[in-house]
C-alpha positions in Angstrom: -7.5 -11.9 -4.9 -6.5 -8.6 -3.5 -7.8 -5.4 -5.2 -6.9 -1.8 -4.7 -9.8 0.6 -5.2 -8.8 4.2 -5.7 -12.0 6.3 -5.7 -12.7 9.7 -4.0 -16.5 9.4 -4.0 -17.3 7.7 -0.7 -20.7 6.5 -1.7 -19.5 4.9 -4.9 -16.5 3.4 -3.2 -18.7 1.9 -0.5 -21.1 0.5 -3.1 -18.2 -1.2 -5.0 -16.8 -2.7 -1.9 -20.2 -4.1 -0.9 -20.8 -5.5 -4.4 -17.4 -7.2 -4.5 -17.4 -8.7 -1.0 -19.6 -11.8 -2.1 -17.0 -12.4 -4.8 -14.4 -13.1 -2.1 -12.1 -10.2 -3.1 -10.0 -8.5 -0.5 -10.6 -4.8 -1.3 -8.4 -2.0 0.1 -9.6 1.6 -0.5 -7.8 4.8 -1.0 -9.1 8.2 -2.0 -6.2 10.0 -3.7 -3.5 9.4 -6.3 -0.5 10.1 -4.1 -1.6 7.4 -1.6 -2.3 5.0 -4.4 1.3 5.5 -5.8 2.8 4.8 -2.4 0.7 1.7 -1.9 1.4 0.3 -5.4 5.1 0.8 -4.8 5.2 -1.1 -1.5 2.4 -3.7 -1.5 1.2 -6.5 -3.8 -2.2 -6.3 -5.6 -3.8 -8.5 -8.1 -5.7 -5.7 -9.8 -6.5 -2.0 -9.4 -9.8 -0.2 -9.9 -8.8 3.4 -10.6 -10.8 6.6 -10.9 -9.3 9.2 -13.2 -10.6 12.3 -11.4 -8.6 12.1 -8.2 -7.3 14.8 -5.9 -3.5 15.6 -5.5 -2.4 13.3 -8.3 -4.9 12.4 -11.0 -5.5 8.9 -12.3 -3.7 9.5 -15.6 -0.5 10.4 -13.7 -0.9 7.4 -11.5 -1.1 5.2 -14.6 1.9 6.8 -16.2 4.0 6.7 -13.1 3.5 3.0 -12.2 3.9 1.9 -15.8 7.1 3.9 -16.1 8.4 2.1 -13.0 7.6 -1.3 -14.5 4.5 -2.2 -12.5 2.3 -4.3 -14.8 -0.6 -4.8 -12.4 -4.0 -5.0 -14.3 -5.8 -1.7 -14.1 -9.5 -1.0 -14.7 -10.2 2.7 -15.1 -13.4 4.3 -13.9 -14.2 7.6 -15.5 -17.0 10.1 -15.8 -15.3 11.4 -18.9 -17.3 10.0 -21.8 -15.3 11.7 -24.6 -13.4 9.3 -26.8 -10.1 11.2 -26.4 -10.2 10.8 -22.6 -10.7 7.1 -22.9 -7.9 6.8 -25.4 -5.6 8.8 -23.1 -6.3 6.4 -20.3 -5.6 3.3 -22.4 -2.5 4.9 -23.9 -1.3 5.7 -20.4 -1.4 2.1 -19.4 -5.0 1.2 -18.5 -6.0 -2.4 -19.4 -9.7 -1.6 -19.6 -12.2 1.1 -18.6 -15.8 1.7 -17.5 -17.7 4.9 -17.9 -19.7 6.1 -14.9 -22.5 5.2 -14.3 -22.0 1.5 -14.8 -23.7 -1.8 -13.9 -22.1 -3.8 -11.1 -22.3 -7.0 -13.0 -20.2 -5.5 -15.8 -17.6 -4.3 -13.3 -17.3 -7.9 -12.0 -17.1 -9.4 -15.5 -14.4 -7.0 -16.6 -12.4 -7.7 -13.4 -12.6 -11.4 -14.1 -11.5 -10.9 -17.6 -8.5 -8.7 -16.5 -7.4 -11.3 -13.9 -7.7 -14.2 -16.4 -5.6 -12.4 -19.0 -3.0 -11.4 -16.4 -2.6 -14.9 -15.2 -2.6 -16.5 -18.6 -5.9 -18.4 -18.2 -8.3 -18.7 -21.2 -11.3 -19.6 -19.1 -12.5 -19.0 -15.5 -11.9 -22.5 -14.0 -8.5 -23.1 -12.4 -7.3 -26.7 -12.5 -4.3 -28.1 -10.8 -3.3 -31.5 -9.4 -6.9 -32.8 -9.3 -8.3 -29.6 -7.9 -10.8 -27.4 -9.8 -11.7 -23.9 -8.6 -14.4 -21.9 -10.3 -14.0 -18.2 -9.4 -17.5 -17.4 -10.5 -19.4 -20.0 -8.5 -16.7 -20.2 -5.8 -17.0 -24.0 -6.0 -13.9 -26.1 -5.3 -13.7 -29.8 -6.1 -11.0 -32.3 -5.5 -11.2 -35.6 -7.5 -14.7 -34.6 -8.5 -15.9 -34.1 -5.0 -17.0 -30.7 -3.7 -14.8 -29.3 -0.9 -16.2 -26.7 1.4 -13.7 -23.9 2.1 -13.9 -20.7 4.2 -13.5 -17.4 2.5 -9.8 -17.1 3.6 -9.1 -20.7 2.6 -10.6 -20.1 -0.8 -8.6 -16.9 -1.3 -5.3 -18.6 -0.3 -6.0 -21.6 -2.7 -6.8 -19.2 -5.5 -3.5 -17.3 -5.0 -1.5 -20.6 -5.0 -3.3 -22.1 -8.0 -2.9 -18.9 -10.0 0.9 -18.9 -9.3 2.1 -22.5 -9.1 5.8 -22.6 -8.3 5.9 -19.1 -6.7 7.0 -19.0 -3.1 4.9 -16.7 -1.0 6.1 -15.3 2.4 3.7 -15.3 5.2 3.6 -11.5 5.2 2.7 -11.5 1.5 -0.1 -14.0 2.0 -1.4 -11.9 4.9 -1.5 -8.8 2.8 -3.2 -10.6 -0.1 -6.1 -12.1 1.9 -6.6 -9.5 4.7 -7.5 -5.9 4.2 -5.9 -3.0 6.0 -8.8 -2.6 8.4 -8.8 -6.2 9.5 -7.2 -7.6 12.6 -5.0 -10.7 11.9 -3.9 -13.3 14.4 -0.2 -14.0 14.4 -0.7 -17.7 13.3 -3.6 -17.0 10.9 -1.8 -18.1 7.7 -0.5 -21.3 9.3 -4.0 -22.2 10.4 -5.6 -21.6 7.0 -2.9 -23.7 5.3 -3.4 -26.5 7.8 -7.1 -26.5 6.9 -6.3 -26.7 3.2 -4.0 -29.6 3.7 -6.6 -31.4 5.8 -9.5 -30.7 3.4 -7.5 -31.5 0.2 -4.2 -33.4 0.6 -1.2 -33.0 2.8 1.3 -31.7 0.2 -1.2 -29.4 -1.6 1.0 -26.5 -0.2 4.6 -27.1 0.7 6.4 -25.2 3.5 9.7 -23.6 2.4 11.6 -23.5 5.6 12.6 -20.0 6.6 10.8 -18.4 3.6 7.1 -19.3 3.3 4.9 -21.5 1.2 4.5 -22.8 -2.3 2.2 -24.9 -4.5 4.7 -27.0 -6.5 4.3 -27.4 -10.2 3.6 -31.0 -11.2 7.1 -31.5 -12.5 8.6 -30.4 -9.2 6.7 -32.9 -7.1 8.9 -35.8 -6.1 7.7 -39.3 -7.3 
């Protein structure tokens, strides 16, 4: 899962990134609203953690602008503003949930999980598909009731495919989803990760769409 963190406090941003790393999120960080708007208009994210008190363009304006443009990415607002009217303004402007600073890291993680579940139409944490089970909380993957050890990148890819069965992902999109802006990526990295998934699970767990990318077929699309 790829997250965009928009927070101008460097120590808080660093703490959030460190706390989320064990959860296998890819977290990209920006410090101002204008950069956030540019990123959200050009790149895919599964969720946004957005501070309201930002330089240049504040968080409320970021919310209003992206919602006005039809972007429905789940947004968790962070705010030091504890007045009820400020929280209401954030929710009315398009936020899906909010946390008031200071907050507990475990609550941040729980609220992110809830946002992602709702956005993907899941009623519980465990993803199940074609004999595969993936628990985002424990990060345990099983296939036909046997535990399957996956690397962090393999797990991130599998979670994207299982969350969006039938969606064709280009290689560039998958690269942006599982690698942060600061990470170096080998040219064949996605192909290698998908090869490992096929070897560890089963050969057609992910299908190649020639000239376009990759897809995890819905059950009714799988040939008998």
